[in-house]
VODO-208849 format. One record per residue (C-alpha): residue number from 1; residue in three letters; x, z, y. Coordinates in Angstrom, 1 decimal, always signed. Last residue first. Example, Ala and Ser with C-alpha at 12.3 -4.5 7.8 and 13.67 -1.06 7.14 Angstrom:
@nr=2 | rest=SER | xx=+13.7 | zz=+7.1 | yy=-1.1
@nr=1 | rest=ALA | xx=+12.3 | zz=+7.8 | yy=-4.5
***
This chain:
@nr=107 | rest=UNK | xx=-6.6 | zz=+15.3 | yy=-3.7
@nr=106 | rest=UNK | xx=-7.0 | zz=+15.8 | yy=-7.4
@nr=105 | rest=UNK | xx=-10.0 | zz=+13.5 | yy=-7.7
@nr=104 | rest=UNK | xx=-8.1 | zz=+10.6 | yy=-5.9
@nr=103 | rest=UNK | xx=-5.7 | zz=+10.5 | yy=-8.7
@nr=102 | rest=UNK | xx=-8.4 | zz=+10.6 | yy=-11.6
@nr=101 | rest=UNK | xx=-10.4 | zz=+8.2 | yy=-9.4
@nr=100 | rest=UNK | xx=-7.6 | zz=+5.5 | yy=-9.1
@nr=99 | rest=UNK | xx=-7.1 | zz=+6.4 | yy=-12.9
@nr=98 | rest=UNK | xx=-10.7 | zz=+5.2 | yy=-14.0
@nr=97 | rest=UNK | xx=-10.3 | zz=+2.1 | yy=-11.6
@nr=96 | rest=UNK | xx=-7.2 | zz=+1.2 | yy=-13.3
@nr=95 | rest=UNK | xx=-8.2 | zz=+1.8 | yy=-16.9
@nr=94 | rest=UNK | xx=-11.5 | zz=-0.3 | yy=-15.7
@nr=93 | rest=UNK | xx=-9.1 | zz=-3.3 | yy=-14.7
@nr=92 | rest=UNK | xx=-7.2 | zz=-2.6 | yy=-18.0
@nr=91 | rest=UNK | xx=-10.3 | zz=-3.1 | yy=-20.1
@nr=90 | rest=UNK | xx=-11.9 | zz=-5.7 | yy=-18.1
@nr=89 | rest=UNK | xx=-8.6 | zz=-7.9 | yy=-17.9
@nr=88 | rest=UNK | xx=-8.2 | zz=-7.3 | yy=-21.7
@nr=87 | rest=UNK | xx=-12.1 | zz=-8.0 | yy=-23.2
@nr=86 | rest=UNK | xx=-12.0 | zz=-11.3 | yy=-21.1
@nr=85 | rest=UNK | xx=-8.7 | zz=-12.7 | yy=-21.8
@nr=84 | rest=UNK | xx=-8.5 | zz=-12.1 | yy=-25.6
@nr=83 | rest=UNK | xx=-12.3 | zz=-13.1 | yy=-26.2
@nr=82 | rest=UNK | xx=-11.7 | zz=-16.6 | yy=-24.3
@nr=81 | rest=UNK | xx=-8.5 | zz=-17.2 | yy=-26.1
@nr=80 | rest=UNK | xx=-9.6 | zz=-16.1 | yy=-29.9
@nr=79 | rest=UNK | xx=-8.1 | zz=-13.1 | yy=-31.2
@nr=78 | rest=UNK | xx=-5.1 | zz=-12.2 | yy=-33.0
@nr=77 | rest=UNK | xx=-3.6 | zz=-15.7 | yy=-33.1
@nr=76 | rest=UNK | xx=-0.1 | zz=-14.2 | yy=-31.8
@nr=75 | rest=UNK | xx=-0.5 | zz=-16.4 | yy=-28.4
@nr=74 | rest=UNK | xx=-3.8 | zz=-15.2 | yy=-28.3
@nr=73 | rest=UNK | xx=-3.1 | zz=-11.6 | yy=-28.5
@nr=72 | rest=UNK | xx=+0.1 | zz=-11.9 | yy=-26.1
@nr=71 | rest=UNK | xx=-1.7 | zz=-13.8 | yy=-24.1
@nr=70 | rest=UNK | xx=-4.5 | zz=-10.9 | yy=-23.2
@nr=69 | rest=UNK | xx=-2.0 | zz=-8.4 | yy=-22.9
@nr=68 | rest=UNK | xx=-0.4 | zz=-10.2 | yy=-20.0
@nr=67 | rest=UNK | xx=-3.9 | zz=-10.9 | yy=-18.2
@nr=66 | rest=UNK | xx=-4.9 | zz=-7.3 | yy=-19.1
@nr=65 | rest=UNK | xx=-1.3 | zz=-6.3 | yy=-17.0
@nr=64 | rest=UNK | xx=-2.7 | zz=-8.5 | yy=-14.1
@nr=63 | rest=UNK | xx=-6.0 | zz=-6.9 | yy=-14.2
@nr=62 | rest=UNK | xx=-4.9 | zz=-3.4 | yy=-14.3
@nr=61 | rest=UNK | xx=-2.0 | zz=-4.0 | yy=-11.7
@nr=60 | rest=UNK | xx=-4.8 | zz=-5.4 | yy=-9.2
@nr=59 | rest=UNK | xx=-7.4 | zz=-2.5 | yy=-10.5
@nr=58 | rest=UNK | xx=-4.7 | zz=+0.1 | yy=-9.5
@nr=57 | rest=UNK | xx=-3.6 | zz=-1.7 | yy=-5.9
@nr=56 | rest=UNK | xx=-7.8 | zz=-2.0 | yy=-5.0
@nr=55 | rest=UNK | xx=-8.0 | zz=+1.8 | yy=-6.0
@nr=54 | rest=UNK | xx=-5.3 | zz=+2.8 | yy=-3.9
@nr=53 | rest=UNK | xx=-5.8 | zz=+0.8 | yy=-1.0
@nr=52 | rest=UNK | xx=-9.3 | zz=+2.1 | yy=-0.9
@nr=51 | rest=UNK | xx=-7.9 | zz=+5.5 | yy=-1.2
@nr=50 | rest=UNK | xx=-6.0 | zz=+5.0 | yy=+1.5
@nr=49 | rest=UNK | xx=-8.4 | zz=+4.0 | yy=+4.2
@nr=48 | rest=UNK | xx=-9.2 | zz=+0.8 | yy=+5.7
@nr=47 | rest=UNK | xx=-10.8 | zz=+1.5 | yy=+9.1
@nr=46 | rest=UNK | xx=-14.2 | zz=+1.4 | yy=+9.6
@nr=45 | rest=UNK | xx=-15.8 | zz=-1.6 | yy=+11.7
@nr=44 | rest=UNK | xx=-17.3 | zz=-0.7 | yy=+15.1
@nr=43 | rest=UNK | xx=-21.1 | zz=-0.9 | yy=+15.2
@nr=42 | rest=UNK | xx=-21.7 | zz=+2.4 | yy=+13.5
@nr=41 | rest=UNK | xx=-19.4 | zz=+3.7 | yy=+15.7
@nr=40 | rest=UNK | xx=-21.8 | zz=+4.3 | yy=+18.6
@nr=39 | rest=UNK | xx=-20.6 | zz=+6.0 | yy=+21.5
@nr=38 | rest=UNK | xx=-22.1 | zz=+4.5 | yy=+24.5
@nr=37 | rest=UNK | xx=-20.5 | zz=+4.4 | yy=+28.1
@nr=36 | rest=UNK | xx=-23.2 | zz=+1.9 | yy=+29.2
@nr=35 | rest=UNK | xx=-19.9 | zz=-0.7 | yy=+30.2
@nr=34 | rest=UNK | xx=-18.2 | zz=-0.2 | yy=+26.7
@nr=33 | rest=UNK | xx=-21.5 | zz=-0.9 | yy=+24.4
@nr=32 | rest=UNK | xx=-22.0 | zz=-4.0 | yy=+26.7
@nr=31 | rest=UNK | xx=-18.9 | zz=-5.1 | yy=+25.7
@nr=30 | rest=UNK | xx=-19.2 | zz=-4.5 | yy=+22.3
@nr=29 | rest=UNK | xx=-22.1 | zz=-6.3 | yy=+22.1
@nr=28 | rest=UNK | xx=-20.8 | zz=-9.3 | yy=+24.0
@nr=27 | rest=UNK | xx=-17.8 | zz=-9.6 | yy=+21.6
@nr=26 | rest=UNK | xx=-20.5 | zz=-9.6 | yy=+18.5
@nr=25 | rest=UNK | xx=-22.0 | zz=-12.2 | yy=+20.3
@nr=24 | rest=UNK | xx=-19.2 | zz=-14.5 | yy=+20.9
@nr=23 | rest=UNK | xx=-18.0 | zz=-13.8 | yy=+17.2
@nr=22 | rest=UNK | xx=-21.3 | zz=-14.7 | yy=+15.6
@nr=21 | rest=UNK | xx=-21.9 | zz=-17.9 | yy=+17.8
@nr=20 | rest=UNK | xx=-18.5 | zz=-19.0 | yy=+17.2
@nr=19 | rest=UNK | xx=-18.7 | zz=-18.7 | yy=+13.7
@nr=18 | rest=UNK | xx=-22.0 | zz=-20.6 | yy=+13.3
@nr=17 | rest=UNK | xx=-20.7 | zz=-23.4 | yy=+15.5
@nr=16 | rest=UNK | xx=-17.7 | zz=-23.5 | yy=+13.2
@nr=15 | rest=UNK | xx=-19.9 | zz=-23.9 | yy=+10.3
@nr=14 | rest=UNK | xx=-22.2 | zz=-26.0 | yy=+12.1
@nr=13 | rest=UNK | xx=-19.0 | zz=-28.6 | yy=+13.0
@nr=12 | rest=UNK | xx=-17.6 | zz=-28.2 | yy=+9.7
@nr=11 | rest=UNK | xx=-20.9 | zz=-30.0 | yy=+7.9
@nr=10 | rest=UNK | xx=-21.3 | zz=-32.2 | yy=+10.6
@nr=9 | rest=UNK | xx=-17.9 | zz=-33.4 | yy=+10.3
@nr=8 | rest=UNK | xx=-18.1 | zz=-33.5 | yy=+6.3
@nr=7 | rest=UNK | xx=-21.2 | zz=-35.5 | yy=+6.3
@nr=6 | rest=UNK | xx=-19.7 | zz=-38.3 | yy=+8.9
@nr=5 | rest=UNK | xx=-16.8 | zz=-38.5 | yy=+6.5
@nr=4 | rest=UNK | xx=-19.3 | zz=-39.1 | yy=+3.5
@nr=3 | rest=UNK | xx=-21.4 | zz=-41.6 | yy=+5.4
@nr=2 | rest=UNK | xx=-18.6 | zz=-43.3 | yy=+6.5
@nr=1 | rest=UNK | xx=-17.6 | zz=-44.0 | yy=+2.4
***
């Protein structure tokens, strides 16, 4: 029992230590770039574009509709559970991605 608790604290401490080092190193690197007046945009995260939001939104809607249709097919004994859910989620998720491509292509 005691070994489990100690190992949890050790693992948690390691995760927090790695995260602390990652964020402090990144902060120091950015401050050094500001001091040197260097304009290097590859070090800074890219903004979340509207195209990505549309793509992820339509993918989520497609997955939700696929889950609902898969449930209907399973409840009406038309397909087995695994086949119904998996195939409909992939089908409607793909339809969502294709529709986002078609919408973005027109712009």
